[in-house]
Kinemage of the C-alpha trace (Angstrom):
@kinemage 1
@onewidth
@group {chain A} dominant
@subgroup {mainchain}
@vectorlist {calphas} color= white
{ca met a 1} P 3.512 31.106 28.811
{ca ser a 2} L 6.924 30.059 30.156
{ca asp a 3} L 10.144 32.071 30.189
{ca asp a 4} L 11.403 30.330 27.041
{ca gly a 5} L 8.223 31.257 25.142
{ca ser a 6} L 6.695 27.796 25.131
{ca asp a 7} L 3.016 27.052 25.783
{ca arg a 8} L 2.434 24.916 28.864
{ca ser a 9} L -0.631 22.795 29.541
{ca trp a 10} L -1.746 19.627 31.319
{ca asp a 11} L -3.753 16.795 29.807
{ca leu a 12} L -6.362 16.310 32.547
{ca arg a 13} L -8.435 13.878 30.481
{ca ile a 14} L -5.680 11.302 30.557
{ca gly a 15} L -4.316 12.234 33.937
{ca ala a 16} L -0.714 12.728 32.829
{ca ile a 17} L 0.842 15.758 34.523
{ca thr a 18} L 2.733 17.233 31.587
{ca val a 19} L 3.668 20.621 30.182
{ca phe a 20} L 2.860 21.077 26.517
{ca arg a 21} L 5.901 22.547 24.788
{ca thr a 22} L 5.867 23.640 21.174
{ca val a 23} L 9.608 24.330 20.866
{ca cys a 24} L 12.748 22.816 22.295
{ca asp a 25} L 15.044 24.375 24.899
{ca arg a 26} L 17.801 26.797 23.991
{ca pro a 27} L 20.927 25.361 22.341
{ca thr a 28} L 23.636 24.032 24.607
{ca leu a 29} L 27.287 25.071 24.741
{ca trp a 30} L 28.168 22.198 22.376
{ca glu a 31} L 26.510 23.934 19.425
{ca ala a 32} L 28.727 26.996 19.924
{ca leu a 33} L 31.881 24.849 19.981
{ca leu a 34} L 31.139 22.933 16.779
{ca pro a 35} L 32.521 24.180 13.433
{ca pro a 36} L 29.959 25.579 10.966
{ca glu a 37} L 30.471 22.595 8.628
{ca ala a 38} L 29.183 20.230 11.314
{ca leu a 39} L 25.945 22.188 11.638
{ca val a 40} L 24.913 21.870 7.983
{ca met a 41} L 22.022 19.458 7.266
{ca pro a 42} L 21.363 17.606 3.990
{ca ala a 43} L 19.207 19.469 1.498
{ca glu a 44} L 16.143 17.249 2.061
{ca leu a 45} L 16.207 17.591 5.842
{ca ala a 46} L 16.865 21.320 5.577
{ca ala a 47} L 13.811 21.764 3.341
{ca val a 48} L 11.582 19.707 5.649
{ca asp a 49} L 12.957 21.531 8.685
{ca gln a 50} L 12.033 24.870 7.138
{ca leu a 51} L 8.564 23.586 6.186
{ca leu a 52} L 7.796 22.304 9.700
{ca asp a 53} L 8.700 25.701 11.176
{ca asp a 54} L 5.159 26.792 10.274
{ca pro a 55} L 3.270 27.041 13.624
{ca arg a 56} L 0.099 25.717 11.969
{ca phe a 57} L 1.502 22.194 12.199
{ca leu a 58} L 1.541 22.462 16.005
{ca glu a 59} L -2.050 23.672 16.405
{ca pro a 60} L -3.764 20.232 16.017
{ca phe a 61} L -1.951 19.025 19.151
{ca arg a 62} L -3.018 21.934 21.351
{ca arg a 63} L -6.510 20.690 22.193
{ca trp a 64} L -5.122 17.570 23.866
{ca phe a 65} L -3.644 19.661 26.706
{ca asp a 66} L -5.096 22.042 29.285
{ca pro a 67} L -3.252 25.207 30.346
{ca leu a 68} L -2.066 24.325 33.869
{ca phe a 69} L 1.228 22.997 35.139
{ca gly a 70} L 3.266 19.789 35.182
{ca arg a 71} L 6.477 18.207 34.024
{ca pro a 72} L 7.731 19.216 30.546
{ca ser a 73} L 6.602 17.021 27.667
{ca thr a 74} L 8.460 16.288 24.466
{ca pro a 75} L 8.341 19.460 22.350
{ca met a 76} L 5.894 19.061 19.485
{ca glu a 77} L 8.405 20.363 16.951
{ca thr a 78} L 10.710 17.513 18.019
{ca tyr a 79} L 7.885 14.974 17.898
{ca leu a 80} L 6.869 16.026 14.373
{ca arg a 81} L 10.418 15.731 13.075
{ca leu a 82} L 10.886 12.360 14.760
{ca met a 83} L 7.714 11.083 13.108
{ca phe a 84} L 8.947 12.328 9.730
{ca leu a 85} L 12.167 10.344 10.122
{ca lys a 86} L 10.216 7.303 11.291
{ca tyr a 87} L 7.985 7.123 8.221
{ca arg a 88} L 10.551 8.480 5.763
{ca tyr a 89} L 13.030 5.723 6.568
{ca arg a 90} L 10.501 3.090 7.772
{ca leu a 91} L 11.951 2.750 11.254
{ca gly a 92} L 10.477 1.281 14.396
{ca tyr a 93} L 10.233 3.410 17.516
{ca glu a 94} L 13.243 1.817 19.223
{ca thr a 95} L 15.412 1.966 16.084
{ca leu a 96} L 14.366 5.563 15.475
{ca cys a 97} L 15.374 6.718 18.962
{ca ala a 98} L 18.691 4.870 18.769
{ca glu a 99} L 19.542 6.310 15.349
{ca val a 100} L 18.636 9.869 16.340
{ca ser a 101} L 20.707 9.681 19.522
{ca asp a 102} L 23.688 8.481 17.478
{ca ser a 103} L 23.467 11.075 14.682
{ca leu a 104} L 24.516 14.699 15.001
{ca thr a 105} L 22.561 15.609 11.867
{ca trp a 106} L 19.342 13.984 13.048
{ca leu a 107} L 19.701 15.554 16.500
{ca arg a 108} L 19.889 18.999 14.940
{ca phe a 109} L 17.018 18.233 12.567
{ca cys a 110} L 14.823 17.175 15.506
{ca arg a 111} L 15.747 20.375 17.387
{ca met a 112} L 17.320 18.396 20.223
{ca pro a 113} L 20.284 19.720 22.223
{ca ile a 114} L 23.535 17.966 21.400
{ca gly a 115} L 24.601 15.629 24.161
{ca glu a 116} L 21.056 14.593 25.066
{ca gln a 117} L 19.337 11.322 24.259
{ca ala a 118} L 16.248 11.033 22.089
{ca pro a 119} L 12.929 10.544 23.898
{ca his a 120} L 12.186 7.020 25.053
{ca pro a 121} L 10.236 4.939 22.487
{ca thr a 122} L 7.313 4.562 24.899
{ca thr a 123} L 7.086 8.353 25.189
{ca leu a 124} L 6.573 8.673 21.439
{ca met a 125} L 4.066 5.817 21.486
{ca lys a 126} L 2.053 7.520 24.230
{ca ile a 127} L 1.917 10.820 22.335
{ca thr a 128} L 0.838 9.015 19.162
{ca thr a 129} L -1.865 7.076 21.012
{ca arg a 130} L -3.051 10.149 22.906
{ca cys a 131} L -3.496 12.366 19.850
{ca gly a 132} L -4.865 9.637 17.576
{ca ala a 133} L -5.415 9.432 13.832
{ca ser a 134} L -7.668 12.512 13.751
{ca thr a 135} L -4.738 14.736 14.728
{ca ile a 136} L -2.595 13.276 11.954
{ca glu a 137} L -5.399 14.013 9.490
{ca glu a 138} L -5.446 17.629 10.668
{ca val a 139} L -1.675 17.880 10.241
{ca asn a 140} L -1.999 16.473 6.712
{ca ala a 141} L -4.746 19.011 5.988
{ca glu a 142} L -2.444 21.817 7.123
{ca leu a 143} L 0.318 20.385 4.935
{ca leu a 144} L -2.044 20.395 1.948
{ca ala a 145} L -2.990 24.010 2.682
{ca val a 146} L 0.663 25.073 2.874
{ca ala a 147} L 1.447 23.240 -0.376
{ca thr a 148} L -1.511 24.903 -2.085
{ca glu a 149} L -0.426 28.358 -0.930
{ca ala a 150} L 3.096 27.689 -2.203
{ca gly a 151} L 1.757 26.612 -5.600
{ca val a 152} L 3.104 23.087 -5.250
{ca val a 153} L -0.382 21.533 -5.384
{ca asp a 154} L -3.148 22.737 -7.711
{ca leu a 155} L -6.613 21.910 -6.387
{ca ser a 156} L -8.458 23.409 -9.351
{ca trp a 157} L -8.528 20.034 -11.112
{ca leu a 158} L -8.425 16.408 -10.073
{ca arg a 159} L -7.511 13.251 -11.973
{ca ala a 160} L -8.842 9.909 -10.771
{ca asp a 161} L -7.019 6.710 -11.676
{ca thr a 162} L -9.536 3.851 -11.864
{ca thr a 163} L -7.402 1.342 -13.747
{ca val a 164} L -6.822 -0.644 -10.564
{ca val a 165} L -9.861 -1.792 -8.590
{ca pro a 166} L -10.011 -4.225 -5.655
{ca ala a 167} L -11.216 -7.705 -6.535
{ca asp a 168} L -11.286 -11.109 -4.934
{ca ile a 169} L -8.451 -13.456 -5.832
{ca lys a 170} L -9.640 -16.214 -8.140
{ca tyr a 171} L -7.302 -19.148 -7.839
{ca pro a 172} L -6.995 -21.496 -10.849
{ca thr a 173} L -8.698 -24.898 -10.569
{ca asp a 174} L -8.431 -28.047 -12.648
{ca ser a 175} L -12.003 -27.718 -13.898
{ca gly a 176} L -11.539 -24.037 -14.680
{ca leu a 177} L -8.332 -24.617 -16.641
{ca leu a 178} L -9.877 -27.510 -18.572
{ca thr a 179} L -12.977 -25.476 -19.450
{ca lys a 180} L -10.875 -22.514 -20.560
{ca gly a 181} L -8.614 -24.746 -22.669
{ca val a 182} L -11.569 -26.422 -24.394
{ca ser a 183} L -13.216 -23.072 -25.206
{ca gln a 184} L -9.943 -21.623 -26.553
{ca ile a 185} L -9.456 -24.617 -28.869
{ca ala a 186} L -13.057 -24.347 -30.051
{ca arg a 187} L -12.611 -20.658 -30.916
{ca leu a 188} L -9.437 -21.330 -32.909
{ca ile a 189} L -11.041 -24.180 -34.862
{ca ala a 190} L -14.067 -21.978 -35.570
{ca arg a 191} L -11.771 -19.346 -37.093
{ca ile a 192} L -10.064 -22.011 -39.256
{ca lys a 193} L -13.340 -23.375 -40.556
{ca ala a 194} L -14.701 -19.871 -41.133
{ca ala a 195} L -11.763 -19.313 -43.476
{ca ser a 196} L -12.806 -22.491 -45.415
{ca ile a 197} L -9.378 -24.017 -44.906
{ca ala a 198} L -10.663 -27.374 -43.605
{ca pro a 199} L -14.304 -27.572 -44.746
{ca arg a 200} L -14.568 -31.394 -44.736
{ca ser a 201} L -13.344 -31.910 -41.159
{ca thr a 202} L -16.078 -32.251 -38.601
{ca phe a 203} L -15.764 -30.549 -35.242
{ca asp a 204} L -18.407 -30.512 -32.541
{ca asp a 205} L -18.041 -27.449 -30.303
{ca pro a 206} L -17.582 -28.878 -26.768
{ca thr a 207} L -17.758 -25.473 -25.015
{ca pro a 208} L -21.389 -25.749 -23.810
{ca ser a 209} L -20.748 -29.227 -22.353
{ca ala a 210} L -17.558 -28.029 -20.622
{ca arg a 211} L -19.273 -25.013 -19.082
{ca gln a 212} L -22.194 -27.141 -17.938
{ca ala a 213} L -19.776 -29.528 -16.209
{ca ala a 214} L -18.002 -26.611 -14.522
{ca his a 215} L -21.366 -25.300 -13.303
{ca arg a 216} L -22.192 -28.727 -11.874
{ca ile a 217} L -18.897 -28.713 -9.975
{ca gly a 218} L -19.749 -25.349 -8.453
{ca ser a 219} L -23.114 -26.592 -7.238
{ca lys a 220} L -21.540 -29.726 -5.720
{ca leu a 221} L -18.901 -27.753 -3.821
{ca arg a 222} L -21.579 -25.823 -1.917
{ca arg a 223} L -22.465 -29.001 -0.030
{ca arg a 224} L -18.947 -29.357 1.465
{ca asp a 225} L -19.148 -33.076 2.309
{ca asp a 226} L -17.253 -36.214 1.265
{ca asp a 227} L -19.899 -37.281 -1.251
{ca ala a 228} L -19.672 -33.907 -2.950
{ca lys a 229} L -15.880 -34.210 -3.210
{ca ala a 230} L -16.206 -37.602 -4.878
{ca glu a 231} L -18.747 -36.247 -7.359
{ca val a 232} L -16.474 -33.276 -8.117
{ca leu a 233} L -13.581 -35.629 -8.900
{ca ala a 234} L -15.838 -37.636 -11.204
{ca ile a 235} L -17.010 -34.544 -13.095
{ca thr a 236} L -13.425 -33.293 -13.352
{ca gly a 237} L -12.536 -36.639 -14.935
{ca glu a 238} L -15.329 -36.119 -17.463
{ca leu a 239} L -13.902 -32.705 -18.268
{ca ala a 240} L -10.458 -34.218 -18.770
{ca asp a 241} L -11.907 -36.818 -21.197
{ca leu a 242} L -13.764 -34.058 -23.034
{ca ala a 243} L -10.565 -32.057 -23.326
{ca glu a 244} L -8.697 -35.059 -24.772
{ca thr a 245} L -11.479 -35.610 -27.330
{ca thr a 246} L -11.365 -31.914 -28.255
{ca val a 247} L -7.611 -32.081 -28.809
{ca glu a 248} L -7.960 -35.140 -31.085
{ca gln a 249} L -10.648 -33.438 -33.168
{ca ala a 250} L -8.518 -30.297 -33.386
{ca lys a 251} L -5.549 -32.332 -34.632
{ca arg a 252} L -7.657 -33.788 -37.459
{ca val a 253} L -8.853 -30.322 -38.447
{ca leu a 254} L -5.305 -28.998 -38.457
{ca ala a 255} L -4.105 -31.968 -40.527
{ca asn a 256} L -6.840 -31.345 -43.077
{ca ala a 257} L -6.033 -27.641 -43.124
{ca thr a 258} L -2.352 -28.390 -43.708
{ca ser a 259} L -3.069 -30.781 -46.590
{ca asn a 260} L -5.435 -28.289 -48.195
{ca gly a 261} L -2.807 -25.605 -47.879
{ca ser a 262} L -0.209 -27.843 -49.556
{ca arg a 263} L -2.524 -28.616 -52.483
{ca ser a 264} L -3.369 -24.959 -52.957
{ca asp a 265} L 0.331 -24.122 -53.137
{ca gly a 266} L 0.962 -26.728 -55.895
{ca pro a 267} L 1.241 -26.060 -59.640
């Protein structure tokens, strides 16, 4: 334990001679010279600053250091607040350090003495790499525990949203669009004829033929050679002809349905 109450340790596993500090140094003379208005932080930062005062958020970092001696490291309370600003405002390491060094409010939020520069970006990167994702998970677990104790989060029930599930992207193809169009027309004509609006018009459902052609295209594409591509183009042409024939038949059915409707409306 040092004179300023900070815990000191050395990370022997990585070989970096550092002192693990949980809190920053004492305020400088500049803080005493500033007016009270200049020391006030925005409500959001003040709330987060108060939340991160809980020493439980510093415990996950302790195991990465051994209690010996070395040069002082970046205080963990400063590191945590810097990481909050980084992800809250989606900043890169270099931009983050530049913005903090240039902002009185952010300097105070990060518990850094006024007049000093923010840690170098590579310093923050090294701490992040050293502690790893497991440490962040532990910090998040502590955050969840604090939120539960404060009544902000209720863990007695859980709602799962399953309306969105991952799926492969299925890009539209000529054969697929033609097959879908033919089947849609066939369904509409079937509904018209079921209503006995155009009973005398003949319509052969082309859906089975269209789906069979689409299946043939799928089997040809598995070969992935020039001959297969030529055969696919030929089958796609057949589908296009089938779609044109379906449209012509549908027009005749619609014409018959229209004429029947006009006669039924007459005197």
